[in-house]
C-alpha positions in Angstrom: 5.0 5.6 -20.0 4.5 5.8 -23.7 2.0 8.7 -23.5 4.6 10.5 -21.4 7.3 9.9 -24.1 4.9 10.9 -26.9 4.5 14.3 -25.3 8.3 14.9 -25.2 9.3 13.4 -28.6 7.5 14.5 -31.8 8.8 11.6 -33.9 7.4 9.1 -31.4 4.1 10.9 -31.3 3.8 10.8 -35.1 4.7 7.1 -35.2 2.1 6.2 -32.6 -0.7 8.5 -33.6 -0.4 9.1 -37.3 1.6 6.4 -39.0 0.2 3.3 -37.3 -2.3 4.2 -34.6 -4.0 0.8 -34.5 -0.9 -1.4 -34.7 1.4 0.1 -32.1 -0.1 -0.9 -28.8 2.9 -2.2 -26.7 0.5 -3.5 -24.1 1.9 -7.0 -23.8 3.4 -7.6 -20.3 6.7 -8.7 -21.7 7.0 -5.5 -23.8 6.0 -3.3 -20.8 8.7 -5.1 -18.7 11.3 -4.6 -21.4 10.4 -0.9 -21.6 10.6 -0.5 -17.8 13.9 -2.4 -17.6 15.4 -0.3 -20.4 14.3 2.9 -18.6 15.8 1.6 -15.3 19.1 0.8 -17.0 19.4 4.3 -18.5 18.5 6.0 -15.3 21.1 3.9 -13.4 23.7 4.9 -15.9 22.9 8.5 -15.2 23.1 8.0 -11.4 26.4 6.3 -11.8 27.6 9.2 -13.9 26.4 11.7 -11.2 28.3 9.8 -8.5 31.4 9.4 -10.6 34.4 8.3 -8.5 32.9 10.1 -5.4 31.8 8.7 -2.1 28.2 7.8 -1.4 25.9 6.6 1.4 23.3 3.9 1.2 19.8 3.9 2.7 18.0 0.5 2.9 14.5 -0.4 3.7 12.9 -3.8 3.4 9.2 -4.7 3.1 6.8 -7.2 1.6 5.2 -6.6 -1.7 1.6 -7.4 -2.5 2.4 -11.0 -3.2 4.0 -11.2 0.2 7.6 -11.5 -1.2 10.3 -9.8 0.8 12.1 -7.0 -1.0 14.8 -4.5 -0.3 14.9 -1.0 -1.6 18.3 0.8 -1.9 18.8 4.5 -2.2 22.1 6.2 -2.7 22.9 9.6 -1.2 25.9 11.6 -2.5 27.1 15.1 -3.2 27.0 16.1 -6.8 29.6 18.3 -8.7 27.6 21.4 -7.8 27.9 20.6 -4.1 24.2 19.6 -3.7 23.2 16.5 -1.7 21.4 14.2 -4.0 19.3 11.1 -3.2 18.5 8.6 -6.0 16.6 5.3 -5.9 19.1 2.7 -7.1 17.0 -0.4 -7.1 14.5 -2.8 -5.6 15.5 -6.4 -5.2 13.7 -9.5 -3.9 15.3 -11.2 -1.0 14.7 -14.7 0.3 14.8 -13.6 3.9 15.4 -10.3 5.7 18.2 -11.4 8.0 21.1 -9.0 8.2 23.3 -11.5 6.3 20.7 -12.0 3.5 20.3 -8.2 3.1 24.1 -7.8 3.1 24.5 -10.3 0.3 21.7 -8.7 -1.7 23.2 -5.2 -1.2 26.7 -6.3 -2.3 25.2 -7.9 -5.3 23.1 -4.9 -6.2 26.0 -2.5 -5.9 28.2 -4.8 -7.9 25.6 -5.2 -10.6 25.5 -1.4 -11.0 29.3 -1.1 -10.9 29.4 0.7 -7.6 32.4 -0.1 -5.4 31.5 -1.0 -1.8 34.8 0.7 -0.8 33.2 4.1 -1.8 30.4 3.8 0.8 30.8 6.3 3.6 27.5 6.1 5.4 24.6 3.8 5.9 21.0 4.1 7.1 18.3 1.7 7.9 14.6 2.4 8.6 14.6 1.1 12.2 14.4 -2.5 11.1 14.7 -4.8 14.1 16.8 -7.3 12.2 19.4 -4.6 11.7 19.8 -4.2 15.5 22.9 -5.4 17.3 25.3 -4.3 19.9 27.4 -1.6 18.3 30.1 -1.7 17.2 30.1 -5.3 16.1 26.5 -5.8 14.9 26.1 -7.8 11.8 25.4 -4.7 9.7 27.8 -2.1 11.1 30.6 -4.6 11.0 30.3 -4.9 7.2 31.8 -1.7 6.3 34.5 -1.8 9.0 35.7 -5.1 7.5 35.3 -4.0 3.9 36.8 -0.5 3.8 37.8 0.5 7.3 36.9 4.1 6.7 33.6 4.7 8.4 31.4 2.8 10.8 28.2 4.4 12.0 25.5 2.9 14.1 22.6 4.8 15.5 19.6 3.1 16.9 16.6 5.1 18.0 15.3 3.1 20.9 15.5 3.4 24.7 18.1 0.6 24.8 21.3 2.4 25.8 23.5 -0.5 24.7 22.2 -0.1 21.1 22.3 3.7 20.9 25.4 4.9 19.0 28.9 4.2 17.9 31.0 6.4 15.6 34.4 5.5 14.2 
């Protein structure tokens, strides 16, 4: 990350390579985490600026990381001011379990942390996760948005089970 930044900022390159090349390492895990966190915060600010007061959709996928901890990735999809559909990675959060209620809570917390209003959500997508299944229209997931903003409820399930196929409001 630092090499990338040195290529883009001459002052940083000079500080690292000419002024104190042996002292500025920034290799400690805590420093690397702080740098990554700062970058993530700045990127999130830009994403929020891009969305503005517009509507957006969410895409969620959950998986296990290398340490076998469950995690949830959230992507936002929105139309920018130029009319282009944009997709941005919003965040990755660890979850204690991958039930629909646990994912719901983690999603609401993540959106709140980033200052995004759940009432602005106009679409939702899930990567075929079996724990997201339910009988539309009142599955655990699709009912969230019906209860929270009443504007859009969308449930599409790609399996042969007709009862779980689709519902649009």
